[in-house]
LUMROVO-835647 format. One line per 2 residues: number of its first residue (from 1); their letters; for each residue x, y, z of C-alpha. Coordinates in pm, whole numbers. Example, Ala and Ser with C-alpha at 12.3 -4.5 7.8 and 13.67 -1.06 7.14 Angstrom:
<recs>
1) AS) 1230,-450,780 | 1367,-106,714;
</recs>
This chain:
<recs>
1) PC) 3685,593,5482 | 3968,838,5547;
3) WS) 3768,1025,5811 | 3653,695,5967;
5) LF) 4017,590,5993 | 4105,927,6145;
7) GI) 3830,880,6404 | 3967,538,6499;
9) SL) 4314,690,6527 | 4183,933,6787;
11) LT) 4171,635,7023 | 4550,665,7044;
13) LG) 4524,1020,7180 | 4491,894,7538;
15) PA) 4859,809,7596 | 4962,1143,7443;
17) LC) 4769,1321,7718 | 4938,1125,7997;
19) IP) 5252,1219,8189 | 5561,1066,8022;
21) DG) 5683,742,8177 | 5934,607,7926;
23) WD) 6309,649,7976 | 6361,817,7636;
25) EL) 6080,1062,7700 | 6184,1152,8051;
27) VY) 6545,1211,7949 | 6545,1338,7590;
29) HH) 6194,1476,7539 | 6157,1639,7877;
31) EL) 6484,1695,8064 | 6701,1781,7762;
33) PK) 6475,2055,7617 | 6434,2194,7970;
35) RW) 6812,2220,8009 | 6844,2384,7667;
37) QR) 6580,2636,7765 | 6754,2706,8095;
39) DG) 7100,2746,7935 | 6971,2934,7630;
41) WL) 7140,2724,7360 | 7160,2373,7214;
43) AI) 7443,2246,7432 | 7584,1893,7430;
45) YP) 7595,1743,7779 | 7830,1458,7875;
47) DL) 7564,1304,8101 | 7307,1323,7818;
49) PY) 7512,1191,7526 | 7223,1182,7281;
51) SG) 7199,1556,7311 | 7453,1524,7028;
53) FP) 7327,1370,6705 | 7113,1472,6515;
55) SL) 6839,1607,6746 | 6587,1758,6504;
57) AE) 6300,1613,6709 | 6456,1729,7036;
59) TL) 6499,2076,6883 | 6126,2078,6804;
61) FW) 6054,1977,7165 | 6280,2262,7279;
63) LV) 6085,2510,7064 | 5750,2404,7210;
65) NP) 5885,2368,7565 | 5787,2724,7670;
67) IE) 5424,2636,7595 | 5421,2334,7825;
69) GV) 5713,2102,7892 | 5544,1775,7987;
71) IV) 5250,1697,7759 | 5327,1913,7454;
73) PR) 5624,1700,7331 | 5395,1396,7342;
75) LL) 5123,1583,7154 | 5377,1695,6893;
77) SW) 5486,1334,6834 | 5127,1213,6827;
79) SS) 5027,1486,6579 | 5317,1384,6355;
81) WI) 5194,1025,6369 | 4839,1124,6272;
83) LG) 4963,1348,5988 | 5184,1060,5872;
85) II) 4880,832,5853 | 4688,1090,5649;
87) AM) 4984,1137,5412 | 5019,759,5376;
89) FR) 4651,725,5289 | 4673,1001,5028;
91) FL) 4983,840,4878 | 4814,500,4856;
93) RQ) 4499,663,4719 | 4700,773,4416;
95) RL) 4748,405,4329 | 4451,219,4481;
97) DE) 4078,265,4510 | 3937,417,4827;
99) IG) 3858,88,5001 | 4196,-66,4919;
101) AT) 4385,240,5041 | 4180,248,5362;
103) VL) 4233,-121,5440 | 4608,-103,5376;
105) TA) 4646,217,5578 | 4451,65,5867;
107) AI) 4662,-252,5858 | 4986,-52,5874;
109) SM) 4882,218,6121 | 4720,-28,6362;
111) SP) 5013,-268,6357 | 5171,-335,6699;
113) VL) 5496,-158,6606 | 5331,167,6502;
115) LL) 5085,156,6792 | 5380,118,7029;
117) TS) 5552,409,6858 | 5246,630,6892;
119) QN) 5180,528,7253 | 5533,607,7366;
121) CY) 5560,908,7134 | 5901,813,6997;
123) VE) 6082,1043,6754 | 6016,786,6481;
125) SV) 5669,942,6464 | 5829,1254,6317;
127) QF) 6024,1040,6069 | 5703,856,5980;
129) FL) 5533,1185,5894 | 5827,1319,5691;
131) FN) 5871,989,5504 | 5507,960,5397;
133) ST) 5496,1329,5303 | 5799,1271,5081;
135) LL) 5632,976,4907 | 5319,1186,4862;
137) LI) 5515,1462,4689 | 5714,1222,4471;
139) GA) 5408,1022,4372 | 5184,1320,4297;
141) PK) 5045,1316,3944 | 5267,1509,3707;
143) RP) 5087,1831,3624 | 5178,2085,3361;
145) AT) 5407,2302,3566 | 5649,2586,3530;
147) QL) 6016,2534,3594 | 5982,2744,3911;
149) RS) 5709,2517,4050 | 5912,2204,3971;
151) GR) 6208,2357,4150 | 5997,2427,4458;
153) VA) 5868,2070,4464 | 6224,1935,4430;
155) LS) 6349,2154,4716 | 6051,2053,4930;
157) IG) 6130,1685,4875 | 6493,1751,4963;
159) IL) 6400,1940,5281 | 6174,1653,5392;
161) LG) 6455,1405,5327 | 6695,1624,5524;
163) GI) 6444,1625,5806 | 6438,1244,5811;
165) MG) 6819,1246,5841 | 6806,1515,6107;
167) VK) 6573,1323,6336 | 6789,1015,6375;
169) LT) 7099,856,6225 | 6889,574,6076;
171) GI) 6726,833,5851 | 7041,848,5638;
173) SV) 6967,511,5479 | 6603,602,5409;
175) ST) 6684,943,5262 | 6970,806,5052;
177) LI) 6741,537,4908 | 6477,792,4808;
179) LF) 6745,1021,4660 | 6869,722,4458;
181) WV) 6511,677,4336 | 6498,1040,4220;
183) VC) 6837,1011,4045 | 6720,694,3867;
185) DA) 6418,889,3745 | 6659,1145,3597;
187) IL) 6858,869,3427 | 6544,709,3282;
189) AR) 6453,1052,3147 | 6767,1020,2930;
191) FQ) 6957,1283,3120 | 6731,1567,3024;
193) RR) 6866,1889,3171 | 6550,1956,3372;
195) SL) 6551,1605,3526 | 6913,1635,3634;
197) AY) 6850,1981,3777 | 6554,1835,3967;
199) AV) 6775,1565,4124 | 7042,1825,4214;
201) LV) 6781,2045,4385 | 6656,1746,4587;
203) AT) 7011,1668,4702 | 7072,2036,4781;
205) GM) 6761,2066,4996 | 6843,1741,5175;
207) LA) 7198,1842,5265 | 7100,2200,5353;
209) LA) 6859,2089,5625 | 7051,1785,5754;
211) FP) 7401,1936,5761 | 7352,2174,6060;
213) FY) 7234,1888,6280 | 7559,1699,6215;
215) LR) 7775,2011,6214 | 7680,2095,6575;
217) PW) 7822,1775,6737 | 8115,1786,6496;
219) LF) 8218,2134,6612 | 8177,2060,6983;
221) TG) 8301,1700,7003 | 8493,1637,6680;
223) NP) 8243,1362,6592 | 7951,1448,6361;
225) TY) 7759,1144,6486 | 7838,1183,6858;
227) P) 7797,966,7060;
</recs>
């Protein structure tokens, strides 16, 4: 069922291979990375105010811009959307049987909102991938693990949460909610030292990745959430 769903999802590849026509894409996925490439740094432009916060997705578009500046940003967003669907299915599969997970994943991924997101290749596709990957890591069955492995998982969760915050300002609420979930897990574990250290590592990874994306507009405009 997972591969069948993936095959159906390939139907959404068409728009990702077309020349961008949306205002967001033309300005922030195409023109902005091209200017950054021309100027050689992640500048903040008064006529492109959303070159300010937080711009993780735009930074990714800037990194792939030398490959091809028109279609590649769309393909990057579309790939994130597909990977997000796969991560969502795997997360649901931990709790449901195969048919149930497939039906629920299909209902969500083929909803008008997500289809619109995939067609226009919005940056929410990147958030969608990071969010479902975070749930997949958190919900993974607890295996006998060394303290080092647990620390790596905690940092990975934190980095994914920081990525959600770095894509768009709305990611702060999502990441904070999941961090609250992790902290509650530590509390329910009766404040065991390892559980608290796990929560601290998650918070550390989250802030370490998100902070630079808010520091940049703060240094250049005095406003960490410019504009």
